[in-house]
C-alpha positions as CSV (number, residue, x, y, z in Angstrom):
1,M,-23.0,-48.5,-27.7
2,P,-25.7,-46.1,-28.9
3,V,-26.3,-45.6,-32.6
4,V,-28.0,-42.5,-33.7
5,V,-29.8,-41.9,-37.0
6,A,-30.7,-38.3,-37.5
7,T,-32.7,-37.2,-40.6
8,V,-32.8,-33.6,-41.6
9,R,-35.5,-32.8,-44.2
10,T,-34.5,-29.7,-46.1
11,K,-36.5,-27.0,-47.8
12,P,-36.2,-26.9,-51.6
13,G,-32.9,-25.6,-52.7
14,R,-31.4,-25.6,-49.1
15,R,-29.7,-29.1,-49.0
16,E,-26.3,-27.7,-49.9
17,D,-26.5,-25.1,-47.1
18,V,-27.2,-27.9,-44.6
19,L,-24.3,-30.0,-46.1
20,A,-22.0,-27.0,-45.8
21,A,-22.8,-26.7,-42.1
22,F,-22.1,-30.3,-41.5
23,R,-18.8,-30.1,-43.5
24,R,-17.7,-27.2,-41.3
25,H,-18.5,-28.9,-38.0
26,T,-18.0,-32.6,-38.5
27,P,-14.2,-32.4,-37.8
28,A,-15.1,-31.1,-34.3
29,V,-17.6,-33.8,-33.7
30,H,-15.0,-36.4,-34.7
31,A,-12.7,-35.0,-32.1
32,E,-15.3,-35.4,-29.3
33,P,-14.5,-38.1,-26.7
34,G,-16.4,-41.3,-27.5
35,C,-17.2,-40.5,-31.1
36,L,-16.7,-43.8,-33.1
37,L,-18.6,-42.7,-36.2
38,Y,-20.2,-39.5,-37.4
39,A,-21.0,-40.0,-41.1
40,V,-23.1,-37.6,-43.2
41,H,-25.2,-38.8,-46.1
42,S,-27.5,-37.0,-48.4
43,G,-30.5,-37.6,-50.7
44,E,-32.6,-35.3,-52.8
45,D,-34.5,-33.7,-50.0
46,R,-32.7,-34.8,-46.9
47,V,-29.4,-35.2,-45.0
48,T,-29.0,-38.2,-42.8
49,V,-26.3,-38.6,-40.2
50,I,-25.3,-42.0,-38.9
51,E,-23.6,-41.8,-35.5
52,N,-22.0,-44.4,-33.2
53,W,-20.9,-43.5,-29.7
54,A,-18.7,-45.4,-27.3
55,D,-21.3,-45.0,-24.5
56,Q,-24.4,-43.1,-23.4
57,A,-22.3,-40.5,-21.5
58,S,-20.4,-39.6,-24.7
59,L,-23.7,-39.3,-26.6
60,D,-25.1,-37.1,-23.8
61,A,-22.1,-34.8,-23.9
62,H,-22.3,-34.5,-27.6
63,S,-26.1,-33.8,-27.5
64,A,-25.6,-31.0,-25.0
65,G,-22.4,-29.7,-26.5
66,P,-21.5,-26.5,-28.4
67,V,-20.9,-28.2,-31.7
68,L,-24.4,-29.7,-32.0
69,E,-25.8,-26.3,-30.9
70,A,-23.8,-24.5,-33.6
71,I,-25.0,-27.0,-36.3
72,G,-28.6,-26.5,-35.2
73,A,-28.3,-22.7,-35.3
74,E,-26.8,-22.8,-38.8
75,I,-29.4,-25.1,-40.3
76,A,-32.5,-23.9,-38.6
77,E,-33.8,-21.8,-41.5
78,A,-33.2,-24.6,-44.0
79,L,-35.4,-27.2,-42.3
80,A,-38.6,-28.3,-43.9
81,A,-39.5,-30.2,-40.7
82,P,-38.1,-30.9,-37.2
83,V,-35.0,-33.1,-37.2
84,D,-36.0,-36.7,-36.6
85,V,-33.5,-38.3,-34.2
86,A,-33.6,-42.0,-33.3
87,V,-31.2,-43.5,-30.7
88,L,-30.8,-47.2,-31.3
89,Q,-29.0,-50.2,-29.9
90,P,-27.6,-53.0,-32.1
91,V,-29.6,-56.2,-32.3
92,P,-27.6,-59.3,-33.1
93,A,-29.1,-61.1,-36.1
94,G,-27.8,-63.1,-39.0
95,E,-24.1,-63.5,-39.8
96,P,-21.8,-62.1,-37.1
97,G,-19.8,-59.2,-38.4
98,K,-22.5,-58.2,-40.8
99,D,-25.2,-57.6,-38.2
100,R,-24.0,-54.2,-36.8
101,L,-21.8,-51.2,-37.6
102,P,-18.1,-52.2,-37.5
103,Q,-17.3,-49.9,-34.5
104,T,-19.9,-51.5,-32.1
C-alpha cells in the first residue's frame, strides 16, 4: 500500500493560500476510490500532505485525476520550489502496530 509524502514549500505570505486550496479539494480526494488517508499538515514555510492509498492503481488514478490537477493549478503561483513527492512503502521495524500508518 503506497504511502506518499508531498512537501509544498510556500513563498513568504502564501501558506494560507495553499492551505485554502487543500481545504477546498481534500473532501474530493477523500471520496476517491482507494484513498485511505489524505492528511494535510503545515509548518512555517511549508505544507506537507501524508497520503495512504489502497494500491498503486488508486494512487495512479489520483495522480492523473482532475482533483490533483485543480490543486496544482491553484497553488502554482504560491510555490517557492517544485513540490517534493516521495512514494514510499512501509518497512516493518520495531513494535508491531507502531511501525506503520494504521491504515496499511
